[in-house]
N, C-alpha and C positions, 0 to 999 in steps of 0.2 A: 606579549602573552595575554594582556588584557583584551586586545582585539580578538585574538584567537578564541578565548573563552566566550566572548560575546557571540561569535559565530557558532560555537558549539550549542549555546543556549538557543540561538535562532533555529538550528537544526532540530533540537528537541521540541521547540514550539511548533515547528512546521509538521512534525510527525505525530504530535499528540492528539490533535482533533479527531473525534470519532469519524471514521470513514470506512470504505470497503476493505482496506488492508487490515485495519485493526480488528474489524469484525471477523474477517477470514482467519487472522492469526488466532483469535480467541477460539474459534471453532476448531481449528487444527490442533491447538494446544490441548484442549480438553479431550480431543479424540485420539490424538497420536503422541502427545507429549512434547517435550522441549524441542527436539530436533526438527520435527515437522513444522512447528510454528516458527522457529528461528530461520529455517531455510526459506519459508514463504516470505518472511520479511527481507531476507537477503536478496531474493529474486526481485522483490519490489524496489529495493535500493539500487539494484543494477539498472533497472529501467529509469530510475531517477537520474542516475549518472549519465545515461544517454541523453536525457532531456537537458541536463545541465550543460553537456557538451554542445548540444544544438544551440542553446541560448548563447553560450560563450563564443561559439564560432560564427554567430550572427546569421544562421540559416533558418531562423524560426519562422520566417514568412511562408516557407513551404508547408508548415503544419497548419497554417491558418486558411488554406484553400477550402471552399465549401465541400468539395468532393471528399477530401481527406477527413474533414471534421465529421461528415456523415458516416464515413466508413468506420472511424474510431468509435463514435457513439453506438453504432450498430453492433460491432464486435464486442465492445465493452458491455453492452446490454446482455449479449449472449453469454459471455464468460461469467458475469455476475449472477445471472439467473441460474445458470448451471451449477455454480458453486453454492448458491443459496439453497437450491432444491436438494443438492447432494448433502448439505448439512442437515436439512430436515429429514431426509431419508435415513440418515445414519443416527438419528437421535436415539432411537431405541437401543441400537447397538452400543452407543456411547454410554447410556445409562446402565445397561446390563453388564457391560464388560469394562467399567471404568478402572478396575484394578489392573487390567492388562491393556496396554496401549494398543490402539488399532493403527498400526504403522501403515504408511503408504510409501511408495517409492520416493527416494530422495529427489529425483529429477522432477517428479510430479509436483511436489510441494514448491520447489524452486520455480518451476515453470508457471504454476498458478499465480504466485506472487508477481513474477515478471510480467505476465500478460494482463493481470488485473491493473497494474500500474501503467504499462505501456499503452493499453487500449482505453485509458481513462483520459478523455479530453480535459477533465478538470485538472489533471496533473500538468498538462501542457499549459493551460491558462495560469495555473498556480505558479509554475516555475518561471513563466514569462513575466508575470506580475511581480513575484517576490524576488527571484534571483536576478531578473533583468534589472530591477531597480537597485538591488544591492550591488550588482556589477557596475552599473552606471556611476554610482556614488563612489565605490571603492577604486574604480579606475582612475579617478581624479587624485587619489591619495597615495596609491600603492603601485609598485612595480609589478609586471606580469608574474614574476616568481612568487611575490607576496600574495597576489590574487589566488594563485593555485593553492597556497598554504591555507588561506582563510576559507576557500571553498572546501578544502578537506575538513575544516572545522565543522562546516554545515553537515557534511556527510557523516562525520564522527557522531554528531548529535543525533542524526537519524538512526545510525547504527546502535547507539546506546538505547534509544527508545525501543527499537525492534527487539533488542536483547531483553529489555525489561518486560516487554509484552510476552515474549516467549517463556520467560521464567515464571511470570504471574499465571499465565494460562496453564502451564504444565503443573504448577503448584495446585491450582484449582482441581486439575485432573486427579491429583493424589489425595486431596483432603476432603473434597465435597462429596455429599451423598448422591445417590442415583437421581433423586428428584431435582436437586439443585443443578447437577450437570446437564440433565435433560432440558431444564428451563433455559440455561445459558446457551445450549446448542440451538434450541428453537429460536431464541432471541437473536443470535448471530445469523442464523439462516434467514429469518424474516428481514433483518437489516440489509443483508446482501440482496435479497429479492427486491426490497424497496429501492435500493440504489439502482438495481438493474432496470426496474420499471421507469425510473427517472431518466436513465440513459436512453431507454427506448423512446420515451416521449420527446426527448431532445433530438433524437435521430429523425423522428417524424417531422418535427419542426423544420429541421434543415432541408428535408425533402419537399415539403409542401408549403412552407411559408417564405 
């Protein structure tokens, strides 16, 4: 149980740093409420599970080819810029109608989170570095069944963080005034655009350097 709790805390710490997913969740939460924010986080976690499986099955070398890295950086740039500009575009609607959630289709929220994480090369490097090292250490101590249980602890930590982000952002949606909601929406949008530009620069580096 102690080890399991440690892996839950690891999952929480992995999900907590500010990044594209947290920024997108905040924007979705203040615009559409809890369900849109939570489903975006759930979509992101689904992509994380795929990368965990890739690392676990030892096929990670496929993701490290220059062509695939360039492709991921490029598509990641597009998705982040699109999501960021969408957040900025909807700022006035968010502020003017914050008492009425601006819902979007469930599959769109889930898909946005999934592709934001899937097309993020930082996720690949992150899981290779973090989960790869955890796996290497844990494999020496535990049986395969125990490894799966402890890996589920990491995922549970990520799930709890996504849930807390969805609750927090939807709470902001209900209690903050128009100006504050507009400010958060702009900040989230600019953050996503910043990450998108960074991804674009990395894609150009892969192509020309």
